[in-house]
N, C-alpha and C positions, 0 to 999 in steps of 0.2 A: 414467719411472714412479717415483713417490715410494715411499720405503721405509715400509711400513705397520707394521713390527715394533714401532716405538716407540709408535704409537697402540694397537696390540693389547696391548702390555705395560701401558700406562697404563690401558686399559679393564679388563684383568684385575685389576690392583692396586686400582682403584676398586671393582670388584665384591666383591673379598675384604674390603676395608675396610667396605663396606656390610653384608656378611654378618656380620662380627665385631660391628659395632655393633648389629645386630638381636639377635644372640645375647646380647650384654651386656645389652641392654634387657630381653630375655625373662628372663634369669637374675635381674636386679635385681627385676623384677616378681614372680617366684616367691618369691624370698628375702625380699621386703618385704611387699607387699600381701597376697599369697596366704597366706604363713605367718601373718601377723597375723589374717586372716580365719579360717584353720584353727584357730588357738589360741583366738581369741575365742569361737568357736562350739563348742569342745570336740569337733571332728570326729575320727574315727578313721582315715578314708581319704578321699582326694580325688584325682581324676584330671582333668587339664585338657588340652585340645588347642586350638591357635590356628588351625587350618585351613590353615596353611602348613608343616606337617610337624613342628612343634615340640610336644612333649608333656611333661607333668610329672606325677609321681605322688608324693603325700605320704602317709605312713603314720605313725601315732603308735606309738612304741615303748613297751615295758613300763615303762621308766624315765621316761616322759613326754616324752622327746625326740622329735624329728620327723625321720624318714628321708625325704630328697628324692632322687628319681631323675628325671633329665631326659634327653630324647633329641631329636635333630635330624636330620631327613631332608632330603637335598639331591638335586635332580635336575640333572644336568649335560647 
């Protein structure tokens, strides 16, 4: 019987890489396109959800800065 621990380790590592890549893409999207849209339209609050457990909430601060809160839900 073949040792499957190497295959399982490889699959786990690949899954973790994919999750990190998705998170990086989501963060880049929020901090780029979404912030530009938020600023361009002078919005005060904006909440986004991607349908895969990732959410972002943007709120304009009194000093005209933008507060960004992101969350990520994973099911194991």
